[in-house]
C-alpha positions as CSV (number, residue, x, y, z in Angstrom):
1,X,0.0,0.0,0.0
2,X,1.5,3.3,-1.1
3,X,1.7,6.1,1.5
4,X,0.6,9.1,-0.6
5,X,1.1,12.8,0.1
6,X,-2.6,13.1,0.7
7,X,-2.4,10.5,3.5
8,X,0.5,12.3,5.1
9,X,-1.5,15.6,5.1
10,X,-4.5,13.9,6.7
11,X,-2.4,12.4,9.4
12,X,-0.7,15.7,10.2
13,X,-4.1,17.4,10.4
14,X,-5.5,14.7,12.7
15,X,-2.5,15.2,15.0
16,X,-2.9,18.9,15.1
17,X,-6.6,18.6,16.0
18,X,-5.8,16.0,18.6
19,X,-3.2,18.2,20.1
20,X,-5.5,21.3,20.3
21,X,-8.2,19.1,21.9
22,X,-5.8,17.7,24.4
23,X,-4.6,21.2,25.4
24,X,-8.2,22.4,26.0
25,X,-9.0,19.3,28.0
26,X,-5.8,19.5,30.1
27,X,-6.9,22.7,31.8
28,X,-8.3,22.8,35.4
29,X,-10.2,26.1,36.1
30,X,-11.0,27.3,39.6
31,X,-14.1,29.4,39.0
32,X,-15.5,32.0,41.4
33,X,-19.3,32.1,41.2
34,X,-20.1,34.9,43.7
35,X,-18.9,38.4,44.2
36,X,-19.0,39.1,47.9
37,X,-21.1,42.1,49.1
38,X,-19.4,43.4,52.2
39,X,-22.6,45.3,53.0
40,X,-24.7,42.1,53.1
41,X,-25.4,40.2,56.3
42,X,-24.2,37.1,54.5
43,X,-20.7,37.7,53.2
44,X,-20.2,34.4,51.5
45,X,-18.1,33.2,48.5
46,X,-18.4,30.2,46.3
47,X,-15.8,28.6,44.1
48,X,-15.7,25.3,42.1
49,X,-12.9,23.5,40.2
50,X,-14.0,22.3,36.7
51,X,-12.5,20.3,33.9
52,X,-15.2,21.2,31.3
53,X,-16.9,18.2,29.8
54,X,-15.9,14.9,31.4
55,X,-16.8,11.8,29.4
56,X,-17.2,8.2,30.4
57,X,-14.0,7.2,28.5
58,X,-12.0,9.6,30.6
59,X,-12.5,7.2,33.6
60,X,-12.6,9.9,36.3
61,X,-13.1,8.1,39.6
62,X,-11.4,10.2,42.2
63,X,-9.8,13.6,42.8
64,X,-7.6,15.3,45.4
65,X,-7.3,19.1,44.9
66,X,-5.5,21.5,47.2
67,X,-6.3,25.3,46.8
68,X,-4.2,27.9,48.5
69,X,-6.0,30.9,50.1
70,X,-5.3,34.0,52.2
71,X,-6.3,33.3,55.8
72,X,-6.8,37.0,56.5
73,X,-9.4,37.3,53.8
74,X,-10.9,33.9,53.3
75,X,-12.3,31.2,55.6
76,X,-13.5,27.9,53.9
77,X,-16.4,26.3,55.7
78,X,-18.4,23.9,53.5
79,X,-18.1,21.4,50.6
80,X,-21.2,21.5,48.3
81,X,-22.1,18.6,45.9
82,X,-25.4,19.6,44.4
83,X,-25.1,20.3,40.7
84,X,-21.6,18.9,40.6
85,X,-19.9,15.7,39.5
86,X,-19.6,14.8,43.2
87,X,-23.3,14.5,43.7
88,X,-23.4,10.7,43.3
89,X,-20.0,9.8,44.7
90,X,-19.8,6.7,46.9
91,X,-17.4,8.6,49.2
92,X,-18.5,12.2,49.4
93,X,-15.8,14.8,49.2
94,X,-14.3,16.2,52.4
95,X,-12.7,19.5,53.3
96,X,-9.4,19.5,55.2
97,X,-8.0,22.8,56.4
98,X,-5.4,21.5,58.8
99,X,-2.6,23.2,57.0
100,X,-3.1,27.0,57.3
101,X,-3.8,28.7,54.0
102,X,-4.6,25.4,52.2
103,X,-8.0,23.8,51.6
104,X,-7.8,20.2,50.5
105,X,-10.9,18.6,48.9
106,X,-10.9,14.9,48.0
107,X,-13.6,12.3,47.1
108,X,-13.9,9.1,45.0
109,X,-16.3,6.6,43.4
110,X,-15.8,2.8,43.3
111,X,-17.6,1.6,40.2
112,X,-19.1,4.4,38.1
113,X,-16.9,7.1,36.6
114,X,-17.9,10.7,37.0
115,X,-19.4,12.2,33.8
116,X,-21.0,15.4,32.6
117,X,-20.4,19.1,31.9
118,X,-20.4,20.2,35.6
119,X,-17.9,21.4,38.2
120,X,-16.1,18.6,40.0
121,X,-17.2,20.0,43.4
122,X,-18.0,23.3,45.1
123,X,-16.5,25.0,48.1
124,X,-18.0,28.0,50.1
125,X,-17.0,30.0,53.0
126,X,-16.9,33.4,54.8
127,X,-15.2,36.5,53.5
128,X,-13.3,38.2,56.3
129,X,-11.7,41.1,54.3
130,X,-13.0,44.5,53.3
131,X,-14.3,45.8,49.9
132,X,-10.8,46.6,48.8
133,X,-9.5,43.1,49.4
134,X,-9.4,40.1,47.1
135,X,-8.1,36.5,47.3
136,X,-6.2,35.4,44.2
137,X,-6.1,31.8,45.4
138,X,-3.5,29.3,44.1
139,X,-2.7,25.7,43.4
140,X,0.2,25.0,45.7
141,X,0.4,21.2,44.9
142,X,-0.3,19.3,41.7
143,X,-3.9,18.0,41.5
144,X,-4.1,14.2,41.6
145,X,-6.7,11.9,40.1
146,X,-7.1,8.1,39.9
147,X,-4.4,6.3,37.9
148,X,-7.0,5.3,35.2
149,X,-7.9,8.9,34.5
150,X,-7.0,9.4,30.8
151,X,-6.3,13.2,30.9
152,X,-3.2,14.9,32.1
153,X,-3.8,18.2,33.9
154,X,-0.9,20.6,33.3
155,X,-2.6,24.0,33.0
156,X,-4.4,25.9,35.8
157,X,-6.6,29.0,35.5
158,X,-7.9,30.7,38.7
159,X,-10.5,33.3,39.1
160,X,-10.1,35.4,42.3
161,X,-12.6,35.9,45.1
162,X,-13.7,39.5,44.7
163,X,-15.7,41.9,47.0
164,X,-17.8,45.0,46.5
165,X,-19.7,47.4,48.8
166,X,-23.3,47.8,47.6
167,X,-24.4,50.8,49.8
168,X,-28.1,50.8,51.0
169,X,-30.0,54.1,51.1
170,X,-31.2,55.1,54.6
171,X,-33.6,58.0,55.0
172,X,-32.6,58.6,58.6
173,X,-29.0,59.3,57.7
174,X,-28.1,62.7,56.3
175,X,-28.3,66.4,57.2
176,X,-31.3,68.6,58.2
177,X,-31.8,72.2,59.2
178,X,-33.0,73.3,62.6
179,X,-35.9,75.5,61.4
180,X,-37.8,76.2,58.2
181,X,-36.3,79.6,57.3
182,X,-33.9,82.4,58.3
183,X,-34.7,86.1,57.9
184,X,-31.9,88.6,57.2
185,X,-33.0,92.3,57.5
186,X,-30.8,94.8,55.7
187,X,-28.1,94.5,53.0
188,X,-24.8,93.4,54.5
189,X,-26.6,92.1,57.6
190,X,-25.9,88.6,58.8
191,X,-28.1,85.6,59.5
192,X,-27.3,82.0,60.5
193,X,-28.5,78.5,59.7
194,X,-27.9,75.7,62.1
195,X,-28.0,72.1,60.9
196,X,-27.5,68.7,62.4
197,X,-25.9,65.7,60.8
198,X,-27.8,62.5,61.5
199,X,-25.6,59.3,61.6
200,X,-28.0,56.9,63.4
201,X,-26.4,53.6,64.2
202,X,-23.1,54.7,62.7
203,X,-19.9,55.5,64.5
204,X,-16.5,57.1,63.7
205,X,-17.3,57.6,60.0
206,X,-15.8,60.1,57.6
207,X,-18.3,62.3,55.8
208,X,-18.8,65.5,53.8
209,X,-21.7,67.9,54.2
210,X,-22.5,70.2,51.3
211,X,-24.3,73.5,51.6
212,X,-25.4,75.3,48.4
213,X,-27.2,78.7,48.1
214,X,-29.4,78.6,45.0
215,X,-29.1,82.4,44.2
216,X,-25.9,84.2,45.3
217,X,-27.4,87.5,44.2
218,X,-29.5,87.3,47.3
219,X,-27.1,86.0,49.9
220,X,-23.6,84.5,50.2
221,X,-21.9,82.3,52.8
222,X,-19.8,84.4,55.1
223,X,-18.4,81.7,57.5
224,X,-18.8,78.1,58.6
225,X,-18.2,76.3,61.9
226,X,-18.4,72.7,63.1
227,X,-19.0,71.2,66.5
228,X,-19.1,67.6,67.9
229,X,-16.9,66.3,65.2
230,X,-13.3,66.4,64.0
231,X,-12.9,69.0,61.2
232,X,-10.8,67.8,58.3
233,X,-11.3,70.7,55.9
234,X,-13.8,73.4,54.9
235,X,-13.7,73.5,51.1
236,X,-15.1,76.7,49.6
237,X,-16.3,76.1,46.0
238,X,-17.6,79.6,45.5
239,X,-19.5,82.3,47.4
240,X,-22.5,80.1,47.6
241,X,-21.2,76.6,48.1
242,X,-19.1,75.0,50.8
243,X,-18.3,71.4,51.6
244,X,-17.5,70.5,55.2
245,X,-15.3,67.4,55.5
246,X,-15.2,65.8,58.9
247,X,-14.9,62.6,60.9
248,X,-17.5,61.6,63.5
249,X,-16.4,61.4,67.1
250,X,-17.8,58.1,68.3
251,X,-21.6,58.2,67.9
252,X,-22.1,62.0,68.1
253,X,-24.4,64.1,65.9
254,X,-22.2,66.8,64.4
255,X,-23.6,70.3,64.1
256,X,-22.8,72.8,61.3
257,X,-23.4,76.5,61.6
258,X,-23.6,78.5,58.4
259,X,-23.4,82.3,58.7
260,X,-25.0,84.2,55.7
261,X,-24.7,87.8,54.5
262,X,-27.4,89.5,52.6
263,X,-26.1,91.2,49.4
264,X,-29.4,92.5,48.0
265,X,-31.1,95.9,48.4
266,X,-34.5,94.4,47.3
267,X,-37.4,95.1,49.7
268,X,-38.2,91.4,50.0
269,X,-36.6,88.5,48.2
270,X,-35.8,84.9,49.0
271,X,-33.6,82.0,48.0
272,X,-32.9,78.5,49.4
273,X,-30.0,76.6,50.8
274,X,-29.7,72.9,49.8
275,X,-28.1,70.5,52.2
276,X,-26.8,67.0,51.5
277,X,-24.4,64.4,53.0
278,X,-21.9,62.0,51.6
279,X,-20.2,59.3,53.5
280,X,-16.5,58.9,52.4
281,X,-15.5,55.6,54.0
282,X,-14.1,53.3,51.3
283,X,-16.4,50.5,52.2
284,X,-19.3,52.7,53.3
285,X,-22.5,50.5,53.3
286,X,-24.9,53.4,54.0
287,X,-25.9,56.0,51.4
288,X,-27.5,59.0,53.1
289,X,-31.1,59.6,52.0
290,X,-31.9,62.5,54.3
291,X,-31.6,65.8,52.5
292,X,-33.0,69.2,53.4
293,X,-33.7,72.7,52.1
294,X,-34.2,75.9,54.1
295,X,-35.6,79.3,53.0
296,X,-33.4,82.4,53.2
297,X,-35.5,85.6,53.3
298,X,-33.7,88.9,52.8
299,X,-35.7,92.1,53.7
300,X,-35.0,95.8,53.3
301,X,-38.2,97.3,54.6
302,X,-39.1,101.0,54.0
303,X,-39.2,102.8,57.4
304,X,-42.0,105.3,57.8
305,X,-41.5,108.2,60.3
306,X,-44.0,111.1,60.8
307,X,-43.3,114.2,62.8
308,X,-46.9,115.2,63.5
309,X,-50.5,114.6,62.5
310,X,-51.0,118.1,61.0
311,X,-50.9,119.1,57.4
312,X,-47.2,119.9,57.5
313,X,-46.3,116.2,58.1
314,X,-43.0,115.1,56.7
315,X,-42.7,111.5,55.4
316,X,-39.2,110.0,55.7
317,X,-38.6,106.6,54.1
318,X,-35.4,104.7,54.6
319,X,-34.5,101.6,52.5
320,X,-31.0,100.1,53.0
321,X,-28.6,102.9,51.8
322,X,-31.3,105.1,50.2
323,X,-33.3,107.8,51.9
324,X,-36.4,109.6,50.6
325,X,-38.1,112.6,52.2
326,X,-41.6,113.5,50.9
327,X,-43.3,116.8,51.5
328,X,-46.9,117.2,50.5
329,X,-47.7,121.0,50.7
330,X,-45.0,122.7,48.8
331,X,-42.6,123.2,51.6
332,X,-38.8,123.4,51.2
333,X,-37.3,120.0,51.5
334,X,-34.0,118.7,52.9
335,X,-32.3,115.6,54.3
336,X,-29.5,115.8,56.9
337,X,-27.4,112.8,58.2
338,X,-25.6,113.1,61.5
339,X,-23.1,110.8,63.1
340,X,-23.9,109.5,66.6
341,X,-21.9,112.3,68.1
342,X,-23.9,114.9,66.3
343,X,-21.6,115.8,63.4
344,X,-23.2,116.5,60.0
345,X,-21.8,113.9,57.6
346,X,-24.2,114.1,54.6
347,X,-26.9,116.5,53.4
348,X,-29.0,117.4,50.3
349,X,-29.2,121.1,51.3
350,X,-32.5,122.9,51.2
351,X,-34.4,122.1,47.9
352,X,-37.7,123.3,46.5
353,X,-38.7,119.8,45.3
354,X,-41.5,117.9,47.2
355,X,-39.5,114.7,47.0
356,X,-35.8,114.5,47.8
357,X,-33.3,111.5,47.8
358,X,-30.0,110.9,49.4
359,X,-27.7,107.9,49.4
360,X,-25.4,107.0,52.3
361,X,-23.7,104.1,50.5
362,X,-20.3,105.9,50.8
363,X,-20.4,106.4,54.6
364,X,-18.5,104.0,56.8
365,X,-20.4,101.4,58.9
366,X,-21.9,102.8,62.1
367,X,-25.0,104.4,63.6
368,X,-26.5,107.5,62.0
369,X,-29.3,109.9,62.8
370,X,-31.3,110.8,59.8
371,X,-33.5,114.0,59.8
372,X,-36.0,114.9,57.0
373,X,-37.2,118.5,56.8
374,X,-40.5,119.7,55.3
375,X,-40.5,123.4,56.1
376,X,-40.4,123.7,59.8
377,X,-41.4,120.1,60.4
378,X,-38.9,117.3,61.0
379,X,-38.9,113.5,60.8
380,X,-36.1,111.7,62.7
381,X,-34.9,108.1,62.6
382,X,-31.9,106.1,63.6
383,X,-30.1,104.1,60.9
384,X,-27.5,101.3,61.5
385,X,-25.2,100.8,58.6
């Protein structure tokens, strides 16, 4: 029989296919079937060694597998057989952890070989680490099977045990204002907003409280203070937004005081401050769900002062830095401003107009006596600037 070139090619092709099939079958994979949630009450992991499809002709009757693990992160507790090749073994697999850092799993059958496209066995246990930890696992010793097993295992692939922190939203954790609103009377005047940080059932956490004024044309943040917590940093984003970074002292409820300054001369206008909290712990399992908003009301009311009830009444109106004197019966009109010690610091002089205006915006801060004249009648008021 002549050995042709075609026959040679067919033989080489068969050898290549057999080699590729052998390489795939010669791999043992340690699969990780569960990502651990460190925020869960059950911090469990599950791994399983698998050979892929195991056929009857492979003659798999027994196994002895040792997996290395990190004792600071992983604690093996159980061997599971349901849904694995070990479900019908005559001698169920056992778990041995006598050697620290090594879990040894072994089991065997007497008559029937193990067959199917299932993991050989499964192992579960407790996760002892944090969300930043993982256990890469290892195969410290060669895996052994019964002598009749037809496949030679020479390649190992291992999936690590991973952990995450799936934070749960809690509506009793966050920040809230003590009161519904704050009223600031007069441009450049100050008002304060007091808030509490609620950290119920939490202790020694790191967090950030953010305070944002919706309209900085109405008011701005002047200063911030913190009590009952360790201040890390007060981060000023702009005139209307600050972030207070702090760490909780034990189980205390930190208090944040925000001092505001009115920057408007409008008679009555309002804005809001939004408050929210973020927990900064790397494995924080709580997402604050308590947020709050408080109204900021800025007023610059016109002040009415009358000198008498007769027809020569002088009306003096004061709004922030602007003064108006109104005379109703054709009298001469004037506005004089005196310092608290009686010195004349600003005046319109005597005018024939029935309505006269004067601005004291350029005067330094202090107390002033404002006198409006309508003929011989006067209206007097005290102005704090």
